[in-house]
C-alpha positions in Angstrom: 8.0 4.2 -31.3 7.2 6.8 -28.7 6.5 9.3 -31.5 3.8 7.0 -32.8 1.9 7.2 -29.5 1.6 10.9 -30.0 0.1 10.6 -33.5 -3.5 11.5 -34.1 -4.2 8.2 -36.0 -5.6 5.6 -33.6 -3.8 2.7 -35.3 -0.4 4.4 -35.1 -1.0 5.1 -31.4 -2.0 1.5 -30.8 1.2 0.3 -32.6 3.3 2.6 -30.5 1.7 1.5 -27.2 2.2 -2.1 -28.1 5.9 -1.5 -28.9 6.3 0.3 -25.6 5.7 -3.0 -23.8 9.2 -4.0 -25.2 10.8 -0.7 -24.3 10.6 -0.2 -20.5 11.7 3.1 -19.1 10.5 6.3 -17.5 9.4 8.1 -20.7 7.5 5.2 -22.0 5.8 4.7 -18.6 4.7 8.4 -18.7 3.3 8.1 -22.2 1.6 4.8 -21.6 0.1 6.0 -18.3 -1.8 8.8 -20.3 -3.7 6.0 -22.1 -4.7 4.0 -19.0 -8.1 5.7 -18.8 -8.6 6.3 -22.5 -12.1 5.9 -24.0 -10.8 3.4 -26.6 -10.6 -0.1 -25.0 -7.8 -1.3 -27.3 -5.6 1.7 -26.4 -6.3 1.1 -22.7 -5.4 -2.6 -23.0 -2.1 -1.7 -24.8 -1.3 0.8 -22.1 -1.9 -1.8 -19.4 0.4 -4.2 -21.2 3.1 -1.5 -21.6 2.9 -0.5 -17.9 2.7 -4.1 -16.5 6.2 -4.9 -17.8 7.8 -1.6 -17.0 9.5 -1.3 -13.6 9.6 2.5 -14.0 5.8 2.5 -13.9 5.6 1.3 -10.3 5.9 4.7 -8.6 3.4 6.6 -10.8 0.9 3.7 -10.5 1.2 3.7 -6.7 0.8 7.5 -6.6 -2.2 7.2 -8.8 -3.9 4.7 -6.4 -3.2 7.0 -3.4 -4.4 10.2 -5.1 -7.2 9.0 -7.4 -10.7 10.3 -6.4 -12.5 7.9 -8.8 -12.6 4.3 -7.5 -12.7 2.9 -11.0 -9.5 4.6 -12.0 -7.7 3.6 -8.8 -8.9 0.0 -9.5 -7.4 0.0 -13.0 -4.0 1.2 -11.7 -4.2 -1.4 -8.9 -4.8 -4.1 -11.6 -1.7 -3.0 -13.5 0.3 -3.2 -10.3 -0.6 -6.9 -9.9 1.7 -7.5 -12.9 4.5 -6.1 -10.8 3.7 -8.2 -7.7 6.6 -10.6 -8.0 9.0 -7.6 -8.6 7.7 -5.9 -5.5 7.5 -8.8 -3.1 9.9 -11.3 -4.6 7.1 -13.9 -4.7 5.3 -15.3 -7.7 1.5 -14.9 -7.5 
């Protein structure tokens, strides 16, 4: 599935990103993160879904918020982190 994300074809990329939501891990987090600010809204949404359920995405997302110079990009990363709130705090929000 990760190979699909690197394809040129948009639909294959989308399929790969959606599949990544079911394959958490460091490599899938890195690939999905690259699409977090993509011009294509469907690819962005699929990246958000893939990152929201991936515990390995926590560190890169937090780093992104701290280092991002554009407020909109930091806000997107922060939004993804809300999907991890229960994992971080142990509380359900």
